[in-house]
Every structure is written in C-alpha cells, then in structure tokens.
C-alpha positions in Angstrom: 15.1 93.6 -67.0 17.6 91.8 -64.9 16.9 88.1 -65.2 18.5 87.4 -61.8 16.0 89.7 -60.0 13.1 87.3 -60.8 15.1 84.4 -59.5 15.7 86.4 -56.3 11.9 86.6 -55.7 11.5 82.9 -56.4 14.1 82.1 -53.7 12.4 84.5 -51.3 9.0 82.8 -51.9 10.5 79.4 -51.4 12.0 80.4 -48.1 8.7 82.1 -47.0 6.7 78.9 -48.0 9.1 76.6 -46.1 8.8 78.9 -43.1 5.0 78.9 -43.2 5.0 75.1 -43.6 7.3 74.6 -40.6 5.3 77.1 -38.5 2.0 75.3 -39.3 3.6 72.0 -38.5 5.0 73.2 -35.2 1.6 74.7 -34.4 -0.1 71.4 -35.1 2.3 69.4 -33.1 2.4 71.7 -30.1 -1.1 73.0 -29.9 -3.5 70.7 -31.9 -2.1 67.2 -31.7 -1.2 66.0 -28.2 0.7 62.8 -29.2 4.1 64.5 -29.0 3.5 66.2 -25.7 2.5 62.7 -24.4 5.7 61.3 -25.8 7.7 64.0 -24.2 6.0 63.3 -20.9 6.7 59.6 -21.3 10.4 60.3 -21.8 10.6 62.3 -18.6 8.0 60.5 -16.5 6.8 57.0 -15.8 3.6 55.5 -14.5 3.3 52.1 -13.0 0.3 50.1 -11.9 0.4 48.5 -8.5 -0.9 45.0 -8.1 -3.3 44.8 -5.2 -3.0 42.0 -2.6 -5.3 39.2 -3.4 -8.2 38.4 -1.0 -7.8 35.6 1.5 -10.2 32.6 1.8 -11.4 31.3 5.2 -13.5 28.4 6.4 -16.9 28.8 8.2 -15.1 29.2 11.6 -12.7 31.9 10.2 -9.8 29.6 10.0 -7.4 30.4 7.1 -7.6 28.2 4.0 -5.8 30.4 1.5 -3.5 33.2 2.5 -0.4 35.0 1.3 3.2 34.1 1.1 6.1 36.3 0.3 8.3 35.2 -2.6 11.1 37.0 -4.4 12.0 37.7 -8.0 15.7 38.1 -8.6 16.7 40.8 -11.1 19.9 41.4 -13.0 21.2 44.7 -14.4 23.8 43.8 -17.1 25.3 47.3 -17.4 26.3 47.2 -13.8 28.3 44.0 -13.8 31.9 44.5 -12.7 34.9 42.5 -13.7 34.9 40.3 -10.6 31.1 39.9 -10.3 30.9 37.1 -12.9 32.5 34.5 -10.6 30.5 35.7 -7.6 27.2 35.3 -9.4 28.1 31.8 -10.6 29.0 30.7 -7.1 26.0 32.3 -5.5 23.4 30.8 -7.8 25.3 27.6 -8.8 25.5 28.7 -12.4 28.1 27.8 -15.0 29.7 30.6 -17.0 27.6 29.5 -20.0 24.4 29.7 -17.9 25.3 33.3 -16.9 26.2 34.4 -20.4 22.8 33.0 -21.6 21.1 35.0 -18.9 23.0 38.2 -19.8 22.2 37.7 -23.4 18.5 37.3 -22.7 18.6 40.4 -20.4 20.1 42.5 -23.2 18.0 41.5 -26.2 14.4 41.6 -27.4 12.3 43.6 -25.0 15.2 43.8 -22.6 18.0 46.3 -22.7 21.3 46.2 -20.7 20.6 49.4 -18.8 17.3 48.1 -17.4 16.9 45.3 -14.8 15.1 42.1 -15.9 14.0 39.0 -13.9 16.2 35.9 -14.2 14.8 33.9 -11.3 11.1 33.9 -10.5 9.3 33.3 -7.2 12.2 32.3 -5.0 10.9 31.1 -1.6 11.7 33.0 1.6 14.0 30.2 2.7 15.9 30.3 -0.6 16.1 34.1 -0.4 17.4 34.0 3.2 20.4 32.0 2.1 21.5 34.5 -0.6 20.4 37.8 0.8 23.6 38.5 2.8 25.6 38.4 -0.4 23.3 40.4 -2.7 24.7 43.7 -1.4 28.1 42.7 -2.6 26.9 42.5 -6.3 25.3 45.8 -7.5 24.0 44.1 -10.6 21.9 41.7 -8.7 18.9 42.5 -6.4 15.6 41.0 -5.2 12.0 42.3 -5.2 9.4 40.8 -3.0 5.9 39.9 -4.1 2.9 38.1 -2.7 2.0 34.5 -3.8 -0.7 32.2 -2.6 0.0 30.4 0.7 -1.8 27.3 2.0 -1.5 26.7 5.8 -3.3 23.3 5.7 -2.7 21.9 2.2 -6.3 20.8 1.7 -9.3 21.4 -0.6 -7.2 21.9 -3.7 -10.1 21.3 -6.1 -12.6 23.5 -4.2 -10.2 26.4 -3.7 -8.7 26.2 -7.2 -5.4 27.9 -8.3 -4.1 31.0 -10.0 -1.5 31.3 -12.7 0.0 34.0 -14.9 -2.6 35.2 -17.5 -2.0 33.7 -21.0 -2.5 35.5 -24.3 -6.0 34.1 -24.9 -7.3 35.1 -21.5 -5.6 38.5 -21.8 -7.3 39.2 -25.2 -10.6 38.0 -23.8 -10.5 40.4 -20.9 -9.5 43.2 -23.2 -12.3 42.4 -25.6 -14.8 42.6 -22.7 -13.4 46.0 -21.8 -11.8 44.7 -18.6 -8.5 46.5 -18.5 -7.4 45.3 -15.0 -4.7 42.9 -16.2 -1.2 43.3 -17.6 0.5 40.4 -19.2 2.5 39.6 -16.0 -0.6 39.4 -13.8 -2.1 36.3 -12.2 -5.7 35.2 -12.7 -8.0 32.6 -11.1 -8.2 29.4 -13.2 -10.3 26.9 -11.3 -12.4 26.6 -8.1 -13.3 29.6 -6.0 -10.3 31.5 -7.4 -12.0 31.5 -10.7 -15.6 31.8 -9.5 -14.9 34.9 -7.4 -12.0 36.4 -9.4 -13.5 39.9 -9.7 -13.8 40.2 -5.9 -10.6 38.4 -4.9 -8.4 40.5 -7.3 -9.0 43.9 -5.7 -8.4 47.3 -7.4 -5.2 48.5 -8.8 -3.2 51.5 -7.6 -0.6 53.4 -9.4 2.6 55.3 -8.9 4.2 58.1 -11.0 8.0 58.7 -11.2 10.3 61.2 -12.8 13.0 59.3 -14.7 16.3 60.0 -16.4 17.4 59.5 -20.0 18.1 55.8 -19.4 14.7 55.2 -17.9 15.8 54.9 -14.3 13.5 56.2 -11.6 14.6 59.5 -10.0 11.7 60.7 -7.9 8.2 59.7 -7.0 5.6 62.3 -8.0 2.4 60.8 -6.6 1.1 57.4 -5.5 -2.4 55.9 -5.3 -2.4 52.8 -3.1 -4.2 49.7 -4.4 -7.4 48.3 -2.7 -6.8 44.8 -1.5 -9.1 42.0 -2.8 -12.1 41.1 -0.8 -11.7 38.0 1.4 -14.1 35.2 1.3 -15.7 33.3 4.1 -16.7 29.8 3.0 -19.1 27.3 4.3 -16.4 24.6 4.6 -15.6 23.1 8.0 -11.8 22.7 7.9 -11.7 19.8 10.4 -14.3 17.9 8.5 -12.5 18.5 5.2 -9.2 17.2 6.7 -10.9 14.1 7.9 -12.6 13.5 4.6 -9.3 13.8 2.7 -7.7 11.4 5.1 -10.4 8.8 4.6 -10.2 9.1 0.8 -6.4 8.6 0.8 -5.4 6.0 -1.9 -8.9 6.0 -3.4 -10.8 7.4 -6.3 -14.1 9.1 -5.7 -15.6 11.9 -3.6 -17.4 13.0 -0.5 -19.9 15.8 -0.3 -21.4 17.0 3.0 -24.2 19.5 3.1 -26.1 21.3 5.9 -29.7 20.5 4.8 -31.3 23.5 6.5 -29.2 26.0 4.4 -27.6 24.2 1.5 -24.2 25.1 2.8 -21.5 22.7 1.7 -19.6 21.5 4.8 -17.0 19.5 3.0 -16.2 18.6 -0.6 -13.5 16.0 -1.3 -12.3 14.9 -4.7 -9.9 12.0 -4.6 -7.2 11.7 -5.4 -6.3 15.3 -4.5 -3.0 17.2 -4.5 -1.2 19.7 -2.3 -2.4 23.1 -3.6 1.0 24.7 -2.9 2.4 22.6 -5.8 0.7 25.0 -8.2 2.5 28.1 -6.9 5.9 29.6 -7.4 8.6 28.9 -9.9 7.8 25.2 -10.3 4.2 25.7 -11.3 4.7 24.6 -14.9 6.6 21.5 -14.0 4.2 20.4 -11.3 1.1 21.1 -13.4 2.5 19.0 -16.3 3.1 16.1 -13.9 -0.5 16.3 -12.5 -2.0 16.8 -16.0 -0.2 13.7 -17.4 -1.6 11.4 -14.7 -4.4 10.2 -17.0 -5.3 7.2 -14.9 -6.1 9.1 -11.7 -7.0 12.6 -13.2 -6.1 14.4 -9.9 -7.0 17.8 -11.4 -10.7 17.0 -11.9 -13.2 18.2 -9.3 -15.2 15.0 -9.3 -18.1 16.2 -7.0 -19.3 18.7 -9.7 -17.5 17.6 -12.9 -18.1 13.8 -12.9 -21.8 13.6 -13.9 -21.8 10.2 -15.5 -21.8 8.2 -12.2 -24.7 5.8 -12.1 -26.4 6.3 -8.7 -27.3 2.6 -8.2 -29.7 1.7 -5.4 -29.9 5.1 -3.8 -32.1 6.0 -6.8 -34.7 3.6 -5.5 -35.6 6.3 -2.9 -36.6 8.7 -5.6 -38.6 6.0 -7.4 -40.4 5.2 -4.2 -41.2 8.8 -3.4 -42.6 9.6 -6.9 -44.6 6.3 -6.9 -46.1 7.2 -3.5 -47.1 10.7 -4.7 -48.5 9.3 -7.9 -50.5 6.7 -5.9 -49.3 3.7 -7.9 -48.0 2.2 -4.6 -48.7 2.6 -0.9 -46.3 2.0 2.0 -47.9 -1.4 2.3 -47.6 -2.4 -1.3 -46.0 -5.9 -1.6 -44.1 -7.5 -4.5 -42.4 -10.8 -4.7 -38.6 -10.8 -5.0 -38.7 -12.6 -8.3 -35.0 -13.0 -9.4 -36.1 -14.2 -12.8 -37.0 -10.6 -13.9 -33.9 -9.0 -12.4 -31.0 -10.2 -10.2 -31.1 -9.7 -6.4 -29.4 -11.0 -3.2 -31.1 -13.2 -0.7 -33.1 -11.3 2.0 -36.5 -11.4 3.8 -39.6 -11.0 1.6 -40.3 -7.4 0.6 -43.8 -7.4 2.2 -43.9 -3.6 2.3 -42.0 -0.6 1.1 -39.9 -0.2 4.2 -38.6 -3.8 4.0 -37.9 -3.3 0.2 -35.8 -0.3 0.9 -34.2 -1.8 4.0 -33.0 -4.9 1.9 -32.6 -3.0 -1.4 -34.8 -5.4 -3.3 -34.2 -5.1 -7.1 -37.4 -6.9 -8.2 -39.5 -4.8 -6.0 -38.3 -1.6 -7.6 -38.6 -3.2 -11.0 -42.3 -3.4 -10.4 -42.5 0.1 -8.9 -40.8 1.6 -12.0 -43.1 -0.5 -14.3 -46.1 1.0 -12.6 -44.7 4.5 -13.1 -43.9 4.0 -16.8 -46.9 1.8 -17.9 -50.0 3.5 -16.5 -52.5 2.9 -19.2 -52.7 -0.8 -20.3 -55.4 0.1 -22.8 -52.7 1.6 -25.1 -50.0 -0.3 -26.8 -46.9 -0.7 -24.7 -44.8 1.6 -26.9 -47.2 4.5 -26.6 -47.8 3.9 -22.9 -44.0 3.8 -22.2 -43.5 7.1 -24.1 -46.1 8.9 -22.0 -45.0 7.3 -18.8 -41.4 8.2 -19.4 -42.2 11.9 -20.1 -44.0 12.2 -16.8 -41.3 10.3 -14.9 -38.5 12.5 -16.4 -40.4 15.7 -15.4 -40.8 14.4 -11.8 -37.2 13.2 -11.4 -35.9 16.6 -12.4 -37.6 18.3 -9.5 -35.1 16.4 -7.3 -32.2 18.3 -9.0 -31.2 15.6 -11.4 -30.7 16.2 -15.1 -29.8 19.9 -14.6 -27.0 21.8 -12.9 -27.9 22.8 -9.4 -26.2 26.2 -9.6 -23.5 25.7 -7.0 -21.0 28.6 -7.0 -18.1 26.6 -8.5 -17.1 26.5 -12.1 -17.5 23.5 -14.4 -20.6 22.0 -12.8 -22.2 19.4 -15.1 -25.8 18.5 -15.3 -25.9 14.7 -15.2 -28.3 12.9 -17.5 -31.9 11.7 -17.1 -32.8 9.6 -20.2 -36.0 10.8 -22.0 -38.2 9.9 -25.0 -36.0 11.8 -27.5 -32.9 10.0 -26.3 -34.4 6.6 -26.7 -36.0 7.5 -30.0 -32.6 8.5 -31.3 -30.9 5.4 -29.8 -33.4 2.7 -30.7 -35.8 4.4 -33.2 -39.4 5.5 -32.7 -41.7 2.7 -31.5 -38.8 0.4 -31.1 -38.4 0.6 -27.3 -40.7 0.2 -24.3 -40.4 -0.5 -20.6 -38.8 -3.9 -21.2 -35.9 -2.0 -22.9 -35.3 0.6 -20.2 -36.1 -1.3 -16.9 -32.5 -1.0 -15.6 -33.3 2.6 -14.8 -35.5 1.2 -12.0 -32.5 0.5 -9.8 -30.3 3.5 -10.8 -28.4 1.7 -13.5 -29.0 2.0 -17.3 -28.4 5.4 -18.8 -28.9 7.6 -15.7 -25.9 9.8 -14.9 -25.6 11.9 -11.8 -22.9 13.9 -10.0 -21.9 13.5 -6.3 -23.2 16.9 -5.5 -26.6 15.8 -6.8 -26.4 12.7 -4.7 -25.7 14.7 -1.5 -28.5 17.1 -2.5 -30.9 14.1 -2.6 -29.9 13.2 1.0 -30.6 16.9 1.9 -34.0 16.8 0.2 -35.1 13.7 2.2 -33.7 15.2 5.4 -35.8 18.3 4.8 -38.8 16.2 3.9 -39.2 17.5 0.3 -37.2 20.6 -0.4 -33.7 21.9 -0.8 -31.6 25.0 -1.0 -29.1 25.3 -3.8 -25.8 23.9 -2.5 -23.2 26.7 -2.1 -19.7 27.2 -0.8 -19.7 30.9 0.1 -21.1 31.9 3.5 -20.3 35.6 3.7 -19.4 37.9 0.8 -19.2 41.6 0.0 -22.1 41.6 -2.5 -25.1 40.0 -0.7 -27.0 39.8 -4.0 -24.7 36.8 -4.8 -26.2 34.9 -1.8 -29.9 35.6 -2.7 -30.3 32.6 -5.1 -29.0 30.3 -2.4 -31.7 31.4 0.0 -34.5 30.3 -2.3 -36.4 27.1 -1.4 -36.8 24.5 -4.1 -39.7 22.1 -3.7 -39.9 18.6 -5.3 -43.0 17.3 -6.9 -43.7 15.0 -3.9 -46.0 15.9 -1.1 -44.2 16.3 2.3 -46.4 13.6 3.9 -44.8 10.8 1.8 -41.3 11.4 3.1 -41.8 10.0 6.6 -42.0 6.5 5.4 -38.8 6.9 3.4 -37.1 8.4 6.4 -38.2 5.4 8.5 -37.0 3.0 5.8 -33.6 4.7 5.7 -33.3 4.5 9.5 -34.0 0.8 9.1 -31.3 0.5 6.5 -28.7 1.6 9.1 -30.1 -0.1 12.1 -31.1 -3.5 10.6 -30.3 -3.5 6.9 -27.5 -3.1 4.4 -26.1 0.1 6.0 -25.2 -1.2 9.5 -21.7 0.1 9.2 -23.0 3.6 9.3 -24.3 3.4 12.8 -23.2 6.1 15.3 -23.6 5.6 19.1 -26.4 7.7 20.5 -27.4 9.2 17.1 -30.2 8.0 14.9 -28.8 7.8 11.4 -30.7 7.4 8.1 -29.0 6.1 5.0 -29.1 4.1 1.8 -26.4 1.9 0.3 -25.8 1.6 -3.4 -23.6 -0.8 -5.4 -23.0 0.3 -8.9 -22.2 -2.3 -11.6 -18.7 -2.0 -13.1 -17.8 -4.6 -15.7 -14.1 -3.8 -16.0 -13.2 -4.2 -12.3 -14.8 -4.1 -8.8 -18.3 -2.5 -8.5 -18.5 1.1 -7.1 -19.4 1.7 -3.4 -22.1 4.4 -2.9 -23.9 5.7 0.2 -26.1 8.6 1.0 -27.1 9.5 4.5 -28.2 12.2 7.0 -28.2 12.6 10.8 -29.8 13.0 13.2 -33.0 11.5 12.0 -35.0 14.5 13.3 -33.6 18.0 12.9 -30.7 16.8 10.6 -27.5 18.7 10.9 -25.6 17.0 8.0 -26.5 15.2 4.8 -23.8 13.3 2.9 -22.9 11.4 -0.2 -19.9 9.1 -0.5 -18.8 7.5 -3.8 -15.8 5.2 -3.8 -14.9 3.9 -7.2 -14.1 0.2 -7.3 -15.2 -0.1 -3.6 -17.3 -3.3 -4.3 -20.4 -2.7 -2.1 -22.0 0.4 -0.7 -21.9 -1.1 2.8 -18.2 -1.9 2.7 -16.5 1.5 2.3 -18.9 4.3 1.6 -21.1 3.6 4.6 -18.4 3.6 7.2 -16.8 6.7 5.7 -20.1 8.6 5.8 -20.5 7.5 9.4 -17.2 8.9 10.5 -17.8 12.2 8.8 -21.2 12.6 10.4 -19.9 11.6 13.9 -17.0 14.1 13.6 -19.4 17.0 12.6 -22.2 16.3 15.0 -20.1 15.3 18.1 -17.1 17.5 17.4 -14.6 14.6 17.7 -14.3 10.9 17.0 -14.3 8.2 19.7 -11.3 6.0 20.2 -13.0 3.2 18.4 -13.8 5.5 15.4 -10.3 6.8 15.3 -9.0 3.3 14.8 -11.6 2.7 12.1 -10.6 6.0 10.4 -7.0 5.0 10.4 -7.8 1.5 8.9 -9.9 3.1 6.2 -7.3 5.7 5.3 -4.6 3.0 4.9 -6.8 0.9 2.5 -5.8 1.2 -1.2 -8.8 1.0 -3.5 -7.8 1.8 -7.0 -8.2 0.8 -10.7 -6.3 -2.4 -11.3 -4.0 -0.7 -13.8 -3.1 2.2 -11.5 0.0 2.7 -9.4 -0.5 5.3 -6.7 
C-alpha cells in the first residue's frame, strides 16, 4: 500500500473540515447572530438624537420669565487646516500659537480624531458670534453650530426658577438605573427650582435623524428624520411686577418675602435675598460664576430661604397661634386679662393688657407667657412634670394643624419642615422628668426651640385671612397634567373653630391701626398684621411681619423676614405694606415710591459681611 495515499486522504479531510467550520461560522454571523450586520450598518449609516427645545416659563399674566436664547458652539476640523489658516485662527480668536496647538492636540486625541470636528469654544453669545461670523467662511476648518440656551428677559426670581446645567456622571447613572434613557452625557438637566421640579415636562421628547456616511464618518445623505416634541411650557402663579418690587425692596438685605393668595394658595411672589441674576448660570462662564456664588459663605446667595431656611424663630407672630389654640381650648376668652409682669419675662412699656385684643395689639410677652402656661399645665392635681408632658403633647398636635413642623408640600424642591419641640425632644435634651413648663416657657413668644420657614409664616397669614383653613401653597397655575394640581385644591382645616378667628383678625387690624405695626398702613385699605422681633445674640435682632389685606375678602397674605432688621415694625412692616399696596391697587402712590426707594437703598447685613 502506498503510504502517501493515506496522507492524501488526511489532507482532504482537513480541507473539508476547515471548509465546514468556515461555512458554519459564516452562517452564524450572517443568519443567526445580528451583531455583525448591525456593525456593518453602523459603518455605513449613523443615527443622531435631536434635543427638543426646552419649555418656557411664564408668570400668572403670561409674561415671559424664562425663554430661549440662541448661542453657538465653535467647532474645529484639524484635518482641514491649511498652511495659512493657523495665523488667521489665532488672530480671529485672540489665541497664541501654543493655545492653538493645544486645541488641535485635544481635537486629535482621546475620543476625538482629526477627521471629525470637535468643539473648542462652547456657548458663544449671539453678539460674540456676530463679530466673527463674516470670517468663518474663509477658514474651512472652523464652523459654528447654533443651539438653544436659557434666556431671562427680566433677570428675577433666580431661586424660584432654578437653573439647568450639563448632566454629571452621578446624575446620568441615576437616570440610567431608573430606566430613563432620555439623556446623553452632553445634555442639560434641571438642578434647582422649577427647572428641577418639572424637569420631565420641561425637557420634551427627543427626535432623531438618520444619515448615510462615508468611510471617514462624514454625513453624506439624510435617510429619515423624526422631529422632537418641544417641552411643555409652565404658567406660574407669580406676579412679575410684584416679584420685581419685592427684589428691589430686599436689595442689600438678607431674608425673604413670601406673598400668597389666601383663597387659592397661589404664591404671588417669593423673594430670597440676596439673590443673583439667573443669566449668570448659563453659557460658557457657568462654572466660573457658580464657583463665585458658591464660595460666598456669608451671604449664601444660592439658598432659597423661603423653603430651605426652616430654623427661623417666628417671634411674636407665634402669639397669634397660641391665642387661637387657647381660645378653642377654652383656657382663655377674648376678655381674659393678665398683668404685664416683667419679672416673669421681659417686655416693653405699653397699656395694660386688659383683654386679648390689647395683648396682641401691644405684643405683651407676660400675657402670652400665661396663655402658654394654661395650655401646657392643665391639670394641677398632677405633678408639674407629668402635667407638662401631657400638655405639650396636645399643644404639639394642635400647632401642627397650622402647617408647622411638617413640609407644606409646595411644588419646589428642598422644602424643609421646620421644628416644633415635643416631649421626645425635651426628654433627650434634659432627661425624663427633668423638664417642665418653667424650662420651656420661651416657646410662648415664638422663641426657644421653635423653627419655621418663611413659607410657613406666610401660610399662617393665609390661614387667619381665611378664618381657619389653607390650601397648599403652590407655584404652578396651569400645567399639562391636571392631576398635579389636584393636591393644591384640597382644603386643610386647622384644629380651631372658625368663630374664634374674628377676634384675632380684629386684633391684627388694631396692630396696624394703633399698635406696633403702624408702618404697614395703606390708604383706603384695612390691613391686618402682626410684628415680630426675633432675638439674635450675635448682632441686631431680626425683623418679622405677617399680614393680609383687605381685612374682609383678603386678596393677599404676606410674610417678611429681614435678618438683623432690629424690630418687626422698622423694616418688615413697611416692606409688607408696599407689596400689598402694589398688588391690590396695581401701582404705588408717589409717597410709597419714595418709601420704596429709601428702603431699597438701606443696607442691613451681618456685621462681618461686605456686599
């Protein structure tokens, strides 16, 4: 037998086996597995998402608060740079040669390749683009692409509106994990304010466009295009004119103003001071400007004080709540009389508090010391520790029906709850059976451990204006999904019967007409208000005022908090008066305009702060 004949068959079998293997592999690649067909498609075609225009934001009268502004990204295509273009580019953009070489290096390394354009200047303004656009056509390697950024025609309400910025890695991963695949790593997302709260509506829906492309990845032909759906625009409850006035009045000050329509809970104005121009946090200087604002520790201009600062002590405005609960609990009557005994707690000189109206009118501290004592210590047969525990539990439950100690549910992010001290808190602080009324009496006048936010103070004014109920304060008036508005249409009742509110309303009217709030008077309008002076040991006391007007059928309820403003009557009361006059009458009198200018020029800041 020829030994080479067997070898021949071995070789033939090897060739047949290799052929079968290759055939099976080709069959798998072309028929069973689609990865390679997709890859082939990717090489010859390209699909791009189209970012939808973001929704606009309007005030209650359809005046634009947040719109759109065209900006330009400038691209460079390194492979297309000609010999003489280097000098032209340097002159056009005021670059040095080393600057340009660095840009070219960045455009040709990493994720970038020299035959694909990449951005080297982001968010150039229309004015800046207009200056260079005549020369761009002379340099084939340089071109501009327009895009839409946020625009602010009035430069107001920065905290309320919020801002957007490019999505970071943590946010991107979070959206992906929640199966929200809307964003790419170059997209913008709402970070604060309404921009964050209503992101899903404002952002719209993506479109896409498919291209044929060449070997270098350049687009050759559009195959099909699905246009994006623009984001839904929001109509807010804000009155732009009132907002402008409020921000003017709080110039050079720290604090807040919140104005609410009592009959609906709609927020008419929300001022956090100091504020900033919202256009600072747009465009190519976003990072630089944000860093400057963030580093201003003394003023904290990025904080939305009306909802975020919940450690404000309410001061004497809290006496109104104490009085209402005491009336409903029948531990006092409108005619109850207490002596203004300054030995138990400090007070200023005023007429004797012979009834509740006079006590509120003159803000008598000893009077409300006794009111609070009757609320806390109801059963003298028990020891004072046990009686105080039981009284405080009931007091806490009743106080919370006024919206204190919990978030109200306003449609803004980062709302805080404030704090109403309770039995558990004092047990932890002092120890069980180691505290009683004598330990916690400072709560009687809104001091002590009580903490509230300005939105809660304004809501208190709305509750009294409504004679016992409130609607959750909210900032959106009209929105695509009406289900969002339903919680804001639900009436919330306090624990106090409606009949007890009339005496408090009369007392608040007396405060403005003949008491500590005279600076809140408005010609031809009956105003109801209450001043508050909050103790501050490091500098001046804080100036607080809550109010509503007109006395009957109130159109506006307001809270003003001016940090370091000394007395409630000095700054907060006149500021509230001007805001109410502007909203109710539609304009300010000549006398009020002069007062507004004087207030806006006043500098009331922490002693260590330079503004």
